[in-house]
N, C-alpha and C positions, 0 to 999 in steps of 0.2 A: 889755673883750672877753676878756682872758686870765683874769680872775677867774671869769666866768661859765663859761668853758670848763673851767677846772679844777674848779670846784664841781660842774658837771654830771657830769664824769667820776668824781669821787669819790662821787657819789650815783646812779650809772647804774643800780644794782640797784633802788633805790626808784623811780626814774623809770620804768623799764621795767615794774615791777609796777603802777604807776599807769596806764600805757598798756594793760597787759594787762587790768586790770579794766574800763577804759573800753571796750575792744574786745569783751570778753565781754558787756558790758551791751548793745552794739549787736547782737551776734549773737543774744543770747537775746530781744531784743525786736524783731527785724527784721520780723516779720509785722505788728507794730503801727505800724511807722513809715510815713510817707507815702511814696507812690511818685512824687510829683511836687510841686513847690512853685512858687509865683510868684516868679520871680527878681527882681522889682522890689523885694522886700522886703529884698534884701541891702544891708548898710551900705556906707558909703564905703570906698574902698580906702585903706589906710594907707600912709604913706611909711616908709622904713627909718629906724630910730632911730640915733642917734650911737653909743651904747654897747651896744645890745641889751637883752634882758630876761631871758636865761636860759631854759632849757627849760620849767621849771615855770610861769613867767609866760606863755611863748609858748603853753603848752597852755591856760591859763585864757583868754587872748585868743581862741584858736581856738574853745574851748567856748562862749564868749559870742557870738562873731560868726558862726561857720560851722556848728558841730556841729548845732545844731537844725534846720538846713535841708538837712542831708545826706540824700539820698533813699535808699530801700531798693532800689537798683538791683540788688543781689545777692539780693534776697528772692524769695519764691514767687509774687508776683503782678506782677512787673515783666516784661511780655510784649512789650516793644518792642525793636527792633534785634537780635533773637536774642541776648539777653544771658543768659549762664549765671550760676550762683552760684560760690561757692568751697567746695570740699569742706574738711573739717577738716584732712586731710593736705596739701592744696595750700596751706592758710594757714601750716601749720607750715613747708612747704618754702620759701614766699615770705619768711617771717621770717628763716629761716636764710640765704637768699640775700642778704638785706640785711646780716645780721650778718657773714657771711664776705666779702662785698664783692669778688667775684672778677671779673676781666675775662677772659671766655671766649676764649682764644687758642689757643696751640699745644697739640697733643696728643702730640708726640714731642719728645725732647730735654728740656731743662730748663724750669722754669717751673711754673705751677699745673696742676692736674689737672681744672679745670672742663670743659675740652673733652671729656675722657674721659667725664665724667658726661653731657654732651650727647649724645655719640655712642651711649651705652648708652640713653639716653632715646629717641633716634630709632629704635633697634632695638625698643624696647618698643612704640613707637607703630605701627611697621610691623606688628609681630605682632598688636597689638590690632585693627588694620584689615584684617589678612589680605592685606597687600601683601608683594611679595618684597624681599629684601635687596639687590636690584640697583638700588635707589634710594639716593642720597645725600640727606641731609636737614640741616636746620639751623633754629634758632629765630630768629624776627624778631618785630617788634612786634604785627602783626595781619595780616589777610587782605590788606589793601592792599599791604604790603611783601612778603608771600609772592608775590602776583601779580606784583608789580614784579620780584622776583628771578627768578621763573620766566621771564618775558617778556624780561628783559634777556639771559638766556642764549639764548632763542629768537631774539632779534634778532642775536646773534653768529652763530648757526647760519645764518640766512638770509643774512647777510653773507658767510659762508664759501661757501655755495652760489653766490653771485654773484662770488666771487673777492675779497672785500673783508674788511678787518678793522675792523669798526664801532667796536670799543672803542678802537682807536688813532686811526682816521681820521675818525670821526663818521658821522652818517647823511647819505649823499649820493645815495640813491636811494629811490624810493617803495616802501612795504610794503604787503602785502595781509593783512588780518585778516578771517578768516571766522568768523562767529558768528550765533546766533539771539536769545538772550535773555541778554546779558552783564550781570554785576553792575556797579554804578557804579565799584567800585574797580578793575576791570579796565580800564575806559575812562580812569580817572584815571592808571593805570599807563602806558597808551599815550601819554598826554600828557607825563608825566614823562620818558619814555624818548625823546621826540622822534619817535615813530612817527606820532603824531597820533590823537586819539580819534574823529575822523570819517572815518578812513581804513578803513572797514569794508565788507566784502561781506556784505550782510544775507541770511541764510538764512531761508526760511519755516519757520514752526512746524507741527507736526502738527495735523491737523484735530480738532475735538471738544473745544474748551476746554482746549487744551494749550499749554504754553510750551516744550516740548522741541522740538528741531530736526527737520525732515523730512529723513530720510537720503536720500531721492530727490532733493530739491532741493539738498541738500549736494553730492551727486555731480554734479549738473548745473552747480553753481557752480564746482566743481573743474575740470570739463571746459572751462568757459569761460575759465578762467585759463591754459589751454594750457601746462601744466608749469611755471608760475610757482610758485617755492616760497612757502609762506604759513604763517601761524600760525592754527591752529583753537583757538578758546576755546570749550570745551563746558561744560555746566552739570551739576554734580552736586548738584542741589537749588536751584531758582530761588527768588527772593526771596518772590514772592507765593504760589506754590502748591507749592513744593518738587518741581517736576518735574525729571526726570532724562532727559538725552539717552540714546540707545541706545548704550552703549559697546561692545557686541559688534559691532554693525553698523559703528561707526566704526573699530574695530580691523581689520575686513575691508577697509575702504577704505584704510587705512594700508598694507596690503599692496601695493596697486595704485598709490598716488599718494604724492608726496613732500611731506610737510608736518610741521610741529611740532605735536604734539597737547598742548594744556594743558587740564586739568580744574579748574574752580574748584568744589571740594567743601568749602568752608569749614565748613559745619556738616552738610551732607547726607552727607558721607563716613562719618559715624558710623552710618549706616544698616548699615554692615558689621558692627556689633556684635551684631546679633541675627538669628536664622535667618528671622524673619518678613519682614525687609526687605533683607537682604544681596544679594538678586538684583538690586536696583536699581543696584548698583555692579559687576555682572558685566562683566569685560573692562577695567576701569579700570587694571589692572596693565600694560596695553600702552601707556599714555600716556607722553609724554616728561617731563611735569612735572604736579604736583598741588599745590593749595593746601588746607591744613587749618587751621582756627582753633581753638585749644585754649581760648581764653577763652569760647568758645560751649559746645559740648556736652561738652567734657571737664571743664568746671566748674572751672577754675583762674582765679586772679586775672588782671585785665587786662594787656595787652601780652604776649601769648603766642600765637604761631601758628608753624606749621612750613611749609617748602616741601620737596617731594620732587622731585628731578631724577634722571633715569636716570644711572647711573654711567658709562655710555658717552659721556656729554657732559662728563666731568670736565674735560678740557682747555678746552672752551669756557667752562666756569664760571670757571676760573682766569683765562682771557684776559679775561673780563668784569670780574672783581672784584680782581685781584691788585694788590698794592702794589709796582709795578714798580721804584720808585726808593727802596726800603727794604731795603737789604742786611742790616740788623740782624734782620729778620724771617726770614731764610733762604730757601732755595729753596722756592717755593710748592707744588711737587708732591713733592719729596723729603721735606721737613720740613713735613708737613701742618699748616696753620694755617688756622683759620676766617677770618682776616682776609682771606684770599685766595679765599674762597668765597661771601661774602655781602656786602651793602652796608656794613654798620656795622663800623668798626674797634674801637669800644669798646662792649662789651655786658656787662651784668650777667649772672649765672648764671640766665638765663631758663628753662632746662630744669628746674631743681630743683623747682619746685611740681608740674610734670607728672610728674616721676620719682617724687616722694612719693606723688601721688595714684594713679598706676597700680600702684605697688608695694603700696600700702595696700589697694586694692580689686580689682585684677585684672580679667580678662575678665568674670567673673560680675557684679562690681559695676557695670561700665559697661553690660553688658547690661541690668541691672535699671533703671538710670537711663533709658536709651533707650526701653525697652519701657514704663516708667511714663509717660513724656512722650508717647509715641505714643498710649497708651490715653486719656490726659487730653485730648489734642487731639481725638481722635475723639468723646469724651464731650461735649465743648464743642461740637463741630460738630453732634452730635445735637440738643443744646439749641436751637441756632440753626435747624437744619432743621425742627424742629417748632414753631417760634415763629411768632406771628401778626405780629410786628413786624420780625423780621430774616430774612435769607436768605443762603445761602452763595453766593459768587461763583464758587467752584470746589470740587471734591471735596477732602476732607481726605486728602492722600496720605501725610503723614508726621507732621510736628510743628507745622505752621503752619496757622492757620485764617484764611481770607480771606473777609470778609463785608461786608454793607452793610444799609441799611434796606430792608425788603421793598417798601414802596410806592415806586414809581419816581418819583412825584410829590414824594417827600421827599429827593431827591438833594441839594437845597440845605441840608438839615438835617444831613447826615452829619458835616461838620466841626464844627458846633456840638454835636452829640450827643457826639462824641469829646472835645471840649474840656471839656464838663460832666462826662463819665465820669472823665477823667484828673484833673479838678479835685477829685473826691472824695478823692484821695489813697490810695484802696484798691487801685487797679490802674493800670497804665500800658501802653497800646497805641499803635501808630502808624498814620498814615494812609497810603493808597496809591491808585493809580488802575489798575484792571484791567478789561478788557473793556468799555471805554466807561463804566465805573461809578466813582465815587468810593467807596472802600472802606476797610476797617479790618483791620489785621493783628494777630494774636495769635500769639506764638511761644513754645513750650513747650520749654525746655531746662534748667531749673533743677531740681536734685535735690531741693529742698525742697518743691516744688509737689505738692499732693494734691488729692483730690476735693473737699474742703471749700472750697478756694480756687475751684474751678470753679463750684460752687453759689453761693458768696458773690458772684462777679463777675456771673454770669448774673442773679441776683436784683437786683443793683445796676443792671445794664443796663436791666432792666424798669422799675425806679423812675425812671431818668433819662428814658427814652423816654416814659413816661406824663407826666412833668412837662413834656416838651418839646411834647407835643400841644396 
């Protein structure tokens, strides 16, 4: 063990150079790599050896066993799960985050400065999205933990409205959650928080093939709650059709009624980056909390999302997440420490890839990424709309195309069609169910995707459907 460790350290420059070359090979050929593989081909799992192998041998084993079946999930035709790619700057930031290996903690007093970098990155993000600096923010692993963090503070707010301290005493009363088309991660967060994923007051959606909530029905549901404090989960881009709730109308309701307003804008929030679509988020600055997922449209490596919570709720946030029995961490409010403001105590410097990417490309760079993806999604939607074999299930509102097979008699073939399409390894999409139809989702968020990819995939779809007939 010691010999391998010493040898690896003495040759770290050569090892990193080898890894760099392999990484560059992957990035340079990503368009040719398969987008999905049959996981049944994976070899047996090894057990840990007695004395280890050293890094170079471990790399050989990895390259023999796993590298050939690593998919191009950050490539231009991976259109499933709203998966972004990684910009060159974000890769640089991610490598440095591993090299420096900081634990993002305190930003005042002694210790490392990683929290200072994170605070600056949050300000950059607020500026990119046109949000006011009245929001506090922090980096977490993804939209699920961002929703969790926001709703944990919302839970504490409702407790205080009822004269309870939920963080100390636990959940001892029923909660009311009002929503229309929540993402599954919001429901998962309710489960984790002990609120209950089924404890929901369902709001009707707008008429006319919409997923956005009906403001009229929302007010009706509020009145029926009879001044009971509640959490409103609204959508800043739904999964299937990227529909947006009317934030300006909700802001007006917030002036009249008492509730915590949370917006899940995991990827839809980036509509704020371009003049053409920023009206979709008009009014969102009035929310109490917002979820944004960076490893989607910001195009940084995975495990990167932010939460935004209004600074006026700072005390509630500390009550929710403080390390109350850790005097070595100092006063949670006087000596600001991220450990008292979000779930994880130990966190790598998650903000650095986002900091690098925003510094490298600025507002214009992200405007171009967003506009390009919107243009491509509309182009793909036009191909489908004019097709004799496929049809749109909803209008293309932003960057996701929801479609199915045109012949209603072919509904049983949708899953098989998608399976065969993904099996080609040229593209990856995900299934859905919308408006009583089995459907398919294609999400455009990758900075690499271009018109040639759209044409290649649509031609491939025609080949697959022809073979399926």
